PDB file of N, CA, C and O in Angstrom:
ATOM      1  N   MET A   1      -5.550  -2.675 -15.955  1.00  0.00           N
ATOM      2  CA  MET A   1      -4.898  -1.850 -16.797  1.00  0.00           C
ATOM      3  C   MET A   1      -3.940  -0.709 -16.393  1.00  0.00           C
ATOM      4  O   MET A   1      -4.439   0.242 -15.792  1.00  0.00           O
ATOM      5  N   THR A   2      -2.744  -0.702 -16.634  1.00  0.00           N
ATOM      6  CA  THR A   2      -1.889   0.243 -15.794  1.00  0.00           C
ATOM      7  C   THR A   2      -1.720   1.383 -16.836  1.00  0.00           C
ATOM      8  O   THR A   2      -1.577   1.098 -18.025  1.00  0.00           O
ATOM      9  N   ARG A   3      -1.734   2.538 -16.450  1.00  0.00           N
ATOM     10  CA  ARG A   3      -1.325   3.616 -17.357  1.00  0.00           C
ATOM     11  C   ARG A   3      -0.094   4.021 -17.233  1.00  0.00           C
ATOM     12  O   ARG A   3       0.398   3.937 -16.108  1.00  0.00           O
ATOM     13  N   TRP A   4       0.662   4.522 -18.254  1.00  0.00           N
ATOM     14  CA  TRP A   4       1.914   4.880 -18.115  1.00  0.00           C
ATOM     15  C   TRP A   4       2.314   6.101 -17.417  1.00  0.00           C
ATOM     16  O   TRP A   4       3.433   6.225 -16.919  1.00  0.00           O
ATOM     17  N   ASP A   5       1.373   7.042 -17.373  1.00  0.00           N
ATOM     18  CA  ASP A   5       1.451   8.284 -16.525  1.00  0.00           C
ATOM     19  C   ASP A   5       0.920   8.114 -15.219  1.00  0.00           C
ATOM     20  O   ASP A   5       0.897   9.207 -14.652  1.00  0.00           O
ATOM     21  N   LYS A   6       0.435   7.091 -14.428  1.00  0.00           N
ATOM     22  CA  LYS A   6       0.105   6.766 -13.455  1.00  0.00           C
ATOM     23  C   LYS A   6      -0.990   7.791 -12.914  1.00  0.00           C
ATOM     24  O   LYS A   6      -1.144   8.061 -11.723  1.00  0.00           O
ATOM     25  N   GLY A   7      -1.699   8.300 -13.932  1.00  0.00           N
ATOM     26  CA  GLY A   7      -2.737   9.230 -13.568  1.00  0.00           C
ATOM     27  C   GLY A   7      -2.258  10.566 -12.928  1.00  0.00           C
ATOM     28  O   GLY A   7      -2.819  11.073 -11.957  1.00  0.00           O
ATOM     29  N   VAL A   8      -1.251  11.053 -13.510  1.00  0.00           N
ATOM     30  CA  VAL A   8      -0.726  12.351 -12.931  1.00  0.00           C
ATOM     31  C   VAL A   8      -1.522  13.405 -13.836  1.00  0.00           C
ATOM     32  O   VAL A   8      -1.643  13.341 -15.059  1.00  0.00           O
ATOM     33  N   ASP A   9      -2.086  14.477 -12.906  1.00  0.00           N
ATOM     34  CA  ASP A   9      -2.603  15.647 -13.632  1.00  0.00           C
ATOM     35  C   ASP A   9      -1.630  16.644 -14.124  1.00  0.00           C
ATOM     36  O   ASP A   9      -0.964  17.374 -13.389  1.00  0.00           O
ATOM     37  N   PHE A  10      -1.588  16.629 -15.471  1.00  0.00           N
ATOM     38  CA  PHE A  10      -0.430  17.465 -16.132  1.00  0.00           C
ATOM     39  C   PHE A  10      -0.520  18.849 -15.596  1.00  0.00           C
ATOM     40  O   PHE A  10       0.410  19.405 -15.011  1.00  0.00           O
ATOM     41  N   GLU A  11      -1.668  19.370 -15.822  1.00  0.00           N
ATOM     42  CA  GLU A  11      -1.754  20.906 -15.486  1.00  0.00           C
ATOM     43  C   GLU A  11      -1.362  21.224 -14.057  1.00  0.00           C
ATOM     44  O   GLU A  11      -0.556  22.131 -13.847  1.00  0.00           O
ATOM     45  N   TYR A  12      -1.928  20.472 -12.988  1.00  0.00           N
ATOM     46  CA  TYR A  12      -1.561  20.520 -11.682  1.00  0.00           C
ATOM     47  C   TYR A  12      -0.029  20.338 -11.292  1.00  0.00           C
ATOM     48  O   TYR A  12       0.542  21.050 -10.466  1.00  0.00           O
ATOM     49  N   MET A  13       0.503  19.397 -11.923  1.00  0.00           N
ATOM     50  CA  MET A  13       2.033  19.110 -11.840  1.00  0.00           C
ATOM     51  C   MET A  13       2.865  20.232 -12.241  1.00  0.00           C
ATOM     52  O   MET A  13       3.788  20.729 -11.596  1.00  0.00           O
ATOM     53  N   TYR A  14       2.340  20.640 -13.615  1.00  0.00           N
ATOM     54  CA  TYR A  14       3.084  21.587 -14.262  1.00  0.00           C
ATOM     55  C   TYR A  14       3.178  22.877 -13.379  1.00  0.00           C
ATOM     56  O   TYR A  14       4.266  23.393 -13.126  1.00  0.00           O
ATOM     57  N   SER A  15       2.019  23.360 -12.934  1.00  0.00           N
ATOM     58  CA  SER A  15       1.877  24.529 -12.220  1.00  0.00           C
ATOM     59  C   SER A  15       2.559  24.404 -10.827  1.00  0.00           C
ATOM     60  O   SER A  15       2.963  25.451 -10.319  1.00  0.00           O
ATOM     61  N   LEU A  16       2.702  23.420 -10.262  1.00  0.00           N
ATOM     62  CA  LEU A  16       3.370  23.110  -9.035  1.00  0.00           C
ATOM     63  C   LEU A  16       4.630  23.217  -9.066  1.00  0.00           C
ATOM     64  O   LEU A  16       5.197  23.989  -8.293  1.00  0.00           O
ATOM     65  N   LEU A  17       5.374  22.397 -10.045  1.00  0.00           N
ATOM     66  CA  LEU A  17       6.797  22.465 -10.410  1.00  0.00           C
ATOM     67  C   LEU A  17       7.261  23.772 -10.911  1.00  0.00           C
ATOM     68  O   LEU A  17       8.367  24.169 -10.542  1.00  0.00           O
ATOM     69  N   LEU A  18       6.540  24.492 -11.714  1.00  0.00           N
ATOM     70  CA  LEU A  18       6.879  25.760 -12.161  1.00  0.00           C
ATOM     71  C   LEU A  18       6.904  26.688 -10.918  1.00  0.00           C
ATOM     72  O   LEU A  18       7.890  27.419 -10.829  1.00  0.00           O
ATOM     73  N   ARG A  19       5.950  26.763  -9.936  1.00  0.00           N
ATOM     74  CA  ARG A  19       5.988  27.691  -8.891  1.00  0.00           C
ATOM     75  C   ARG A  19       7.275  27.344  -7.887  1.00  0.00           C
ATOM     76  O   ARG A  19       7.952  28.183  -7.293  1.00  0.00           O
ATOM     77  N   ASN A  20       7.431  26.006  -7.849  1.00  0.00           N
ATOM     78  CA  ASN A  20       8.541  25.472  -6.910  1.00  0.00           C
ATOM     79  C   ASN A  20      10.111  25.911  -7.414  1.00  0.00           C
ATOM     80  O   ASN A  20      11.036  26.207  -6.657  1.00  0.00           O
ATOM     81  N   VAL A  21      10.154  25.867  -8.974  1.00  0.00           N
ATOM     82  CA  VAL A  21      11.347  26.391  -9.572  1.00  0.00           C
ATOM     83  C   VAL A  21      11.460  27.852  -9.323  1.00  0.00           C
ATOM     84  O   VAL A  21      12.562  28.349  -9.089  1.00  0.00           O
ATOM     85  N   SER A  22      10.405  28.543  -9.360  1.00  0.00           N
ATOM     86  CA  SER A  22      10.415  30.120  -9.160  1.00  0.00           C
ATOM     87  C   SER A  22      10.726  30.600  -8.015  1.00  0.00           C
ATOM     88  O   SER A  22      11.164  31.744  -7.892  1.00  0.00           O
ATOM     89  N   SER A  23      10.541  29.799  -7.037  1.00  0.00           N
ATOM     90  CA  SER A  23      10.490  30.245  -5.611  1.00  0.00           C
ATOM     91  C   SER A  23      11.982  30.664  -5.104  1.00  0.00           C
ATOM     92  O   SER A  23      12.956  29.918  -5.209  1.00  0.00           O
ATOM     93  N   ARG A  24      12.008  31.734  -4.641  1.00  0.00           N
ATOM     94  CA  ARG A  24      13.505  32.131  -4.076  1.00  0.00           C
ATOM     95  C   ARG A  24      13.659  31.560  -2.582  1.00  0.00           C
ATOM     96  O   ARG A  24      14.764  31.425  -2.058  1.00  0.00           O
ATOM     97  N   SER A  25      12.570  31.269  -2.009  1.00  0.00           N
ATOM     98  CA  SER A  25      12.686  30.788  -0.603  1.00  0.00           C
ATOM     99  C   SER A  25      12.884  29.296  -0.556  1.00  0.00           C
ATOM    100  O   SER A  25      13.042  28.850   0.580  1.00  0.00           O
ATOM    101  N   ARG A  26      12.909  28.426  -1.549  1.00  0.00           N
ATOM    102  CA  ARG A  26      13.262  27.154  -1.640  1.00  0.00           C
ATOM    103  C   ARG A  26      14.799  26.836  -1.706  1.00  0.00           C
ATOM    104  O   ARG A  26      15.530  27.609  -2.326  1.00  0.00           O
ATOM    105  N   PRO A  27      15.275  25.809  -1.134  1.00  0.00           N
ATOM    106  CA  PRO A  27      16.793  25.707  -1.253  1.00  0.00           C
ATOM    107  C   PRO A  27      17.035  25.537  -2.798  1.00  0.00           C
ATOM    108  O   PRO A  27      16.142  25.207  -3.579  1.00  0.00           O
ATOM    109  N   LEU A  28      18.363  25.802  -3.164  1.00  0.00           N
ATOM    110  CA  LEU A  28      18.755  25.741  -4.603  1.00  0.00           C
ATOM    111  C   LEU A  28      18.736  24.247  -5.009  1.00  0.00           C
ATOM    112  O   LEU A  28      18.424  23.989  -6.172  1.00  0.00           O
ATOM    113  N   LYS A  29      19.020  23.308  -4.215  1.00  0.00           N
ATOM    114  CA  LYS A  29      19.068  21.889  -4.479  1.00  0.00           C
ATOM    115  C   LYS A  29      17.794  21.552  -4.777  1.00  0.00           C
ATOM    116  O   LYS A  29      17.617  20.907  -5.811  1.00  0.00           O
ATOM    117  N   SER A  30      16.720  21.888  -4.002  1.00  0.00           N
ATOM    118  CA  SER A  30      15.311  21.599  -4.299  1.00  0.00           C
ATOM    119  C   SER A  30      14.812  21.986  -5.569  1.00  0.00           C
ATOM    120  O   SER A  30      14.113  21.256  -6.272  1.00  0.00           O
ATOM    121  N   ARG A  31      15.193  23.206  -5.879  1.00  0.00           N
ATOM    122  CA  ARG A  31      14.910  23.859  -7.062  1.00  0.00           C
ATOM    123  C   ARG A  31      15.478  23.068  -8.175  1.00  0.00           C
ATOM    124  O   ARG A  31      14.717  22.764  -9.093  1.00  0.00           O
ATOM    125  N   CYS A  32      16.731  22.691  -8.214  1.00  0.00           N
ATOM    126  CA  CYS A  32      17.226  21.901  -9.148  1.00  0.00           C
ATOM    127  C   CYS A  32      16.683  20.626  -9.445  1.00  0.00           C
ATOM    128  O   CYS A  32      16.680  20.202 -10.601  1.00  0.00           O
ATOM    129  N   TYR A  33      16.184  19.928  -8.413  1.00  0.00           N
ATOM    130  CA  TYR A  33      15.482  18.674  -8.586  1.00  0.00           C
ATOM    131  C   TYR A  33      14.099  18.840  -9.189  1.00  0.00           C
ATOM    132  O   TYR A  33      13.594  17.965  -9.893  1.00  0.00           O
ATOM    133  N   ASP A  34      13.495  20.001  -8.891  1.00  0.00           N
ATOM    134  CA  ASP A  34      12.210  20.429  -9.287  1.00  0.00           C
ATOM    135  C   ASP A  34      12.411  20.638 -10.797  1.00  0.00           C
ATOM    136  O   ASP A  34      11.614  20.090 -11.560  1.00  0.00           O
ATOM    137  N   SER A  35      13.368  21.353 -11.267  1.00  0.00           N
ATOM    138  CA  SER A  35      13.733  21.573 -12.731  1.00  0.00           C
ATOM    139  C   SER A  35      13.809  20.378 -13.605  1.00  0.00           C
ATOM    140  O   SER A  35      13.295  20.358 -14.723  1.00  0.00           O
ATOM    141  N   VAL A  36      14.583  19.186 -12.983  1.00  0.00           N
ATOM    142  CA  VAL A  36      14.664  17.990 -13.616  1.00  0.00           C
ATOM    143  C   VAL A  36      13.249  17.397 -13.754  1.00  0.00           C
ATOM    144  O   VAL A  36      12.812  16.956 -14.817  1.00  0.00           O
ATOM    145  N   LEU A  37      12.655  17.418 -12.743  1.00  0.00           N
ATOM    146  CA  LEU A  37      11.086  16.829 -12.947  1.00  0.00           C
ATOM    147  C   LEU A  37      10.273  17.629 -14.010  1.00  0.00           C
ATOM    148  O   LEU A  37       9.516  17.090 -14.818  1.00  0.00           O
ATOM    149  N   LEU A  38      10.509  18.996 -13.927  1.00  0.00           N
ATOM    150  CA  LEU A  38       9.749  19.887 -14.911  1.00  0.00           C
ATOM    151  C   LEU A  38      10.028  19.453 -16.235  1.00  0.00           C
ATOM    152  O   LEU A  38       9.076  19.295 -16.999  1.00  0.00           O
ATOM    153  N   ILE A  39      11.479  19.183 -16.719  1.00  0.00           N
ATOM    154  CA  ILE A  39      11.809  18.819 -17.956  1.00  0.00           C
ATOM    155  C   ILE A  39      11.318  17.374 -18.288  1.00  0.00           C
ATOM    156  O   ILE A  39      10.999  17.018 -19.422  1.00  0.00           O
ATOM    157  N   GLN A  40      11.296  16.714 -17.368  1.00  0.00           N
ATOM    158  CA  GLN A  40      10.809  15.165 -17.655  1.00  0.00           C
ATOM    159  C   GLN A  40       9.255  15.312 -17.872  1.00  0.00           C
ATOM    160  O   GLN A  40       8.735  14.749 -18.836  1.00  0.00           O
ATOM    161  N   LEU A  41       8.537  16.026 -17.031  1.00  0.00           N
ATOM    162  CA  LEU A  41       6.981  16.311 -17.421  1.00  0.00           C
ATOM    163  C   LEU A  41       6.806  16.903 -18.593  1.00  0.00           C
ATOM    164  O   LEU A  41       5.955  16.380 -19.312  1.00  0.00           O
ATOM    165  N   ARG A  42       7.427  17.960 -19.055  1.00  0.00           N
ATOM    166  CA  ARG A  42       7.242  18.620 -20.529  1.00  0.00           C
ATOM    167  C   ARG A  42       7.545  17.803 -21.701  1.00  0.00           C
ATOM    168  O   ARG A  42       6.873  17.730 -22.730  1.00  0.00           O
ATOM    169  N   ASN A  43       8.803  17.103 -21.383  1.00  0.00           N
ATOM    170  CA  ASN A  43       9.306  16.344 -22.711  1.00  0.00           C
ATOM    171  C   ASN A  43       9.134  14.915 -22.742  1.00  0.00           C
ATOM    172  O   ASN A  43       9.300  14.362 -23.829  1.00  0.00           O
ATOM    173  N   GLY A  44       8.826  14.212 -21.725  1.00  0.00           N
ATOM    174  CA  GLY A  44       8.565  12.928 -21.439  1.00  0.00           C
ATOM    175  C   GLY A  44      10.092  12.322 -21.335  1.00  0.00           C
ATOM    176  O   GLY A  44      10.387  11.245 -21.854  1.00  0.00           O
ATOM    177  N   ALA A  45      10.816  12.949 -20.770  1.00  0.00           N
ATOM    178  CA  ALA A  45      12.341  12.494 -20.917  1.00  0.00           C
ATOM    179  C   ALA A  45      12.602  11.463 -19.804  1.00  0.00           C
ATOM    180  O   ALA A  45      12.014  11.514 -18.724  1.00  0.00           O
ATOM    181  N   ARG A  46      13.428  10.614 -20.090  1.00  0.00           N
ATOM    182  CA  ARG A  46      13.980   9.813 -18.897  1.00  0.00           C
ATOM    183  C   ARG A  46      14.761  10.523 -17.965  1.00  0.00           C
ATOM    184  O   ARG A  46      15.293  11.555 -18.374  1.00  0.00           O
ATOM    185  N   ILE A  47      14.943  10.174 -16.767  1.00  0.00           N
ATOM    186  CA  ILE A  47      15.720  10.914 -15.807  1.00  0.00           C
ATOM    187  C   ILE A  47      17.212  11.256 -16.299  1.00  0.00           C
ATOM    188  O   ILE A  47      17.658  12.383 -16.085  1.00  0.00           O
ATOM    189  N   SER A  48      17.854  10.446 -16.848  1.00  0.00           N
ATOM    190  CA  SER A  48      19.419  10.660 -17.438  1.00  0.00           C
ATOM    191  C   SER A  48      19.084  11.702 -18.436  1.00  0.00           C
ATOM    192  O   SER A  48      19.889  12.627 -18.330  1.00  0.00           O
ATOM    193  N   GLU A  49      18.300  11.886 -19.263  1.00  0.00           N
ATOM    194  CA  GLU A  49      18.098  12.755 -20.468  1.00  0.00           C
ATOM    195  C   GLU A  49      17.750  14.099 -19.880  1.00  0.00           C
ATOM    196  O   GLU A  49      18.279  15.110 -20.341  1.00  0.00           O
ATOM    197  N   ALA A  50      16.889  14.163 -18.888  1.00  0.00           N
ATOM    198  CA  ALA A  50      16.337  15.459 -18.261  1.00  0.00           C
ATOM    199  C   ALA A  50      17.655  16.036 -17.431  1.00  0.00           C
ATOM    200  O   ALA A  50      17.900  17.242 -17.391  1.00  0.00           O
ATOM    201  N   VAL A  51      18.364  15.170 -16.862  1.00  0.00           N
ATOM    202  CA  VAL A  51      19.652  15.767 -15.897  1.00  0.00           C
ATOM    203  C   VAL A  51      20.709  16.402 -17.057  1.00  0.00           C
ATOM    204  O   VAL A  51      21.285  17.471 -16.854  1.00  0.00           O
ATOM    205  N   ARG A  52      20.883  15.676 -18.206  1.00  0.00           N
ATOM    206  CA  ARG A  52      21.662  16.081 -19.196  1.00  0.00           C
ATOM    207  C   ARG A  52      21.262  17.527 -19.744  1.00  0.00           C
ATOM    208  O   ARG A  52      22.083  18.426 -19.929  1.00  0.00           O
ATOM    209  N   ALA A  53      20.031  17.620 -19.955  1.00  0.00           N
ATOM    210  CA  ALA A  53      19.267  18.860 -20.532  1.00  0.00           C
ATOM    211  C   ALA A  53      19.532  19.835 -19.506  1.00  0.00           C
ATOM    212  O   ALA A  53      19.081  20.976 -19.607  1.00  0.00           O
TER     213      ALA A  53
END
């Protein structure tokens, strides 16, 4: 049986992405990508929906 979330630990990924988005030492492009992933994680959005948001 395949799980739709592929076994991703929500709490771990949320804290990791939030830390990456908040980090000033990371390049802006990386922080933008992490922001899209954070929106996807929190809202269950598709990539295109998260990019538009």
